[in-house]
C-alpha positions as CSV (number, residue, x, y, z in Angstrom):
1,M,28.9,2.7,1.8
2,K,26.8,4.2,-0.9
3,T,27.5,1.9,-3.8
4,P,26.5,-1.1,-2.1
5,I,23.2,0.3,-0.7
6,L,22.0,1.7,-4.0
7,I,23.1,-1.7,-5.9
8,A,20.7,-3.3,-3.4
9,M,17.9,-1.0,-3.6
10,I,18.5,-1.2,-7.3
11,A,17.9,-5.2,-6.7
12,Y,15.2,-4.7,-4.8
13,M,13.4,-2.7,-7.8
14,A,14.0,-5.3,-9.8
15,M,12.9,-8.0,-7.7
16,V,9.2,-6.1,-7.2
17,V,9.1,-5.8,-10.9
18,Y,9.7,-9.4,-11.3
19,I,6.9,-10.6,-8.7
20,G,4.4,-8.3,-11.0
21,V,5.7,-10.4,-13.4
22,I,5.2,-13.8,-12.0
23,Y,1.6,-12.5,-10.9
24,S,0.5,-11.3,-14.1
25,K,0.5,-14.4,-15.3
26,K,-1.3,-15.9,-12.6
27,N,-4.1,-13.1,-12.9
28,K,-7.0,-15.1,-15.2
29,T,-9.9,-12.7,-14.5
30,S,-10.8,-9.3,-13.0
31,E,-11.5,-10.9,-9.9
32,D,-8.4,-12.2,-9.5
33,Y,-6.4,-8.9,-11.0
34,F,-8.4,-6.5,-8.5
35,L,-9.1,-9.1,-5.1
36,G,-6.2,-11.9,-5.7
37,G,-9.2,-13.8,-6.4
38,R,-10.4,-12.8,-2.9
39,G,-7.9,-15.8,-1.4
40,L,-5.6,-13.7,0.4
41,G,-3.9,-15.4,3.4
42,P,-4.4,-13.6,6.8
43,W,-0.7,-13.0,7.3
44,V,-0.1,-11.2,3.9
45,T,-3.5,-9.4,4.1
46,A,-2.2,-7.7,7.5
47,M,1.5,-7.2,6.5
48,S,-0.3,-5.6,3.8
49,A,-2.5,-3.7,5.0
50,E,0.1,-2.1,7.8
51,A,3.1,-1.3,5.1
52,S,0.0,0.4,2.8
53,D,-1.1,2.2,5.8
54,M,1.8,3.2,7.6
55,S,5.1,3.3,5.3
56,S,7.0,6.4,4.4
57,W,5.0,9.0,6.5
58,L,5.6,7.1,9.6
59,L,9.0,6.0,9.2
60,M,10.5,9.1,7.3
61,G,7.9,11.9,8.7
62,L,6.4,11.4,12.1
63,A,9.6,9.4,13.9
64,Y,12.1,11.4,12.9
65,A,10.6,14.9,13.3
66,S,8.4,14.1,16.1
67,G,10.6,12.3,18.3
68,F,10.1,8.7,20.0
69,S,7.1,9.5,22.7
70,Q,5.1,11.2,19.9
71,A,5.4,8.5,17.8
72,G,4.6,6.2,20.4
73,W,1.2,7.9,21.2
74,T,0.5,7.5,17.2
75,A,1.5,4.0,17.1
76,I,-0.8,3.0,20.0
77,G,-3.8,5.1,18.2
78,L,-2.8,3.1,14.9
79,I,-3.0,-0.1,16.6
80,L,-6.3,0.0,18.6
81,G,-7.6,1.7,15.4
82,T,-6.5,-0.8,13.3
83,Y,-8.1,-3.9,15.7
84,L,-11.3,-2.1,15.7
85,N,-11.2,-1.5,11.6
86,W,-10.3,-5.2,11.7
87,K,-13.1,-6.6,14.3
88,I,-16.0,-4.1,13.5
89,V,-15.8,-3.4,9.4
90,A,-13.5,-5.8,7.4
91,K,-15.2,-9.1,7.8
92,R,-18.7,-7.4,7.2
93,L,-17.7,-5.5,4.7
94,R,-15.8,-8.8,3.0
95,R,-19.1,-10.6,3.4
96,Y,-21.2,-7.7,1.6
97,T,-19.1,-7.4,-0.5
98,E,-20.0,-10.6,-1.9
99,V,-23.8,-10.4,-1.7
100,S,-23.9,-6.9,-2.9
101,N,-23.6,-8.5,-6.4
102,N,-19.7,-9.9,-5.9
103,S,-18.9,-5.8,-5.7
104,I,-14.6,-5.6,-6.7
105,T,-14.5,-2.0,-5.7
106,V,-15.7,-0.2,-2.5
107,P,-17.8,2.7,-4.8
108,D,-19.1,-0.4,-6.7
109,F,-20.4,-1.9,-3.2
110,F,-21.8,1.3,-2.8
111,S,-24.1,1.4,-5.5
112,N,-24.9,-2.1,-5.4
113,R,-25.3,-2.3,-1.6
114,F,-28.4,0.9,-1.7
115,K,-29.3,-0.3,-5.5
116,D,-28.3,3.3,-6.8
117,E,-29.4,3.2,-10.2
118,K,-28.4,6.5,-10.9
119,K,-24.5,5.7,-9.6
120,I,-24.7,9.1,-7.5
121,L,-22.7,7.3,-4.6
122,M,-20.2,5.2,-6.8
123,F,-19.5,9.1,-8.6
124,V,-19.1,10.6,-4.8
125,S,-17.2,7.8,-3.6
126,S,-14.7,7.6,-6.8
127,I,-13.9,11.4,-6.4
128,M,-13.2,11.2,-2.5
129,I,-11.0,7.9,-3.2
130,L,-9.1,9.8,-6.2
131,I,-8.5,12.8,-4.4
132,C,-7.2,11.2,-0.9
133,F,-5.4,8.6,-2.5
134,T,-3.5,11.3,-5.2
135,V,-2.7,12.8,-2.2
136,Y,-1.3,9.8,-0.4
137,T,0.8,8.3,-3.3
138,A,2.2,11.8,-3.9
139,S,3.7,11.4,-0.6
140,G,5.2,7.9,-1.3
141,F,6.7,9.5,-4.1
142,A,8.1,12.1,-2.3
143,A,9.6,9.9,0.4
144,C,11.2,8.0,-2.3
145,G,12.9,11.0,-3.9
146,T,14.1,12.2,-0.7
147,L,15.6,8.9,0.5
148,F,17.5,8.5,-2.9
149,N,18.6,12.3,-2.7
150,S,19.6,12.6,1.2
151,V,21.4,9.0,1.1
152,F,22.7,9.0,-2.7
153,G,23.2,12.9,-3.4
154,L,20.9,11.8,-6.6
155,N,18.1,14.8,-8.4
156,Y,15.0,14.6,-6.3
157,Q,12.9,14.9,-9.3
158,A,14.5,12.0,-11.3
159,S,15.3,9.3,-8.4
160,M,11.0,10.3,-7.6
161,I,10.3,9.7,-11.3
162,A,11.9,6.8,-11.5
163,C,10.8,4.9,-8.1
164,A,6.9,5.6,-9.3
165,A,7.9,3.9,-12.7
166,V,8.6,1.2,-10.9
167,I,5.7,1.3,-8.4
168,V,3.5,1.5,-11.4
169,I,5.0,-1.0,-13.3
170,Y,4.5,-4.0,-10.7
171,T,1.2,-2.5,-9.6
172,S,0.0,-2.6,-13.4
173,I,1.1,-5.5,-14.5
174,G,0.5,-8.0,-11.5
175,G,-2.5,-6.2,-9.9
176,F,-4.2,-6.9,-6.7
177,L,-1.5,-9.7,-5.6
178,A,1.6,-8.1,-6.8
179,A,1.3,-5.0,-4.3
180,S,0.4,-7.2,-1.9
181,T,3.0,-9.7,-1.5
182,T,5.1,-6.4,-1.9
183,D,3.6,-4.4,0.6
184,L,4.8,-7.9,3.0
185,I,8.4,-7.8,2.1
186,Q,8.2,-4.1,3.2
187,G,6.2,-4.4,6.3
188,L,8.8,-7.4,7.0
189,L,11.8,-4.9,6.4
190,M,9.8,-1.8,8.2
191,S,9.2,-4.1,11.2
192,F,13.1,-5.3,11.0
193,A,14.6,-1.6,10.9
194,I,12.0,0.0,13.4
195,V,13.5,-2.8,16.2
196,T,16.4,-2.6,15.0
197,V,16.6,1.6,15.4
198,L,14.9,1.4,18.7
199,I,17.6,-1.0,20.2
């Protein structure tokens, strides 16, 4: 059973890199690369956001470590928090980023929105994002290493580095659209897996 699963996972990694190559040809401007030309549809946006938000920590950590009842309360909190975020914050942020000198990043938005000529807001928010996302990204890479180590008996560090390389490659060359499309696919796979395991 392990060999076909390993082949499927390698094929999947090749597919996400190919998605990155496809979108690298469609990115004509920095706005295309960083924001997908501001034209991402609602389904791709929603699935991408949730797959990014509730990926390895939810599937590999919380659900197995704390059991279904605890994971159920977490799911309720996540659903409520996500709904309020999309309802209250997302639409306004989307509109104001264009008004605020067509800001591409959140630090850029803060700096433009509050006319921070010294770029203090940009610096502070960039540092916070860098720290938080370094930890978040490291947990995702660690989950990849753990998966390949526990399922296939492969070296943890080598597996983690290989998975990290694939993620960095398709994200770097394809930009936001590549990351969102692969997140959509992963979100659908995770949803199917969660329902199947529950049944």
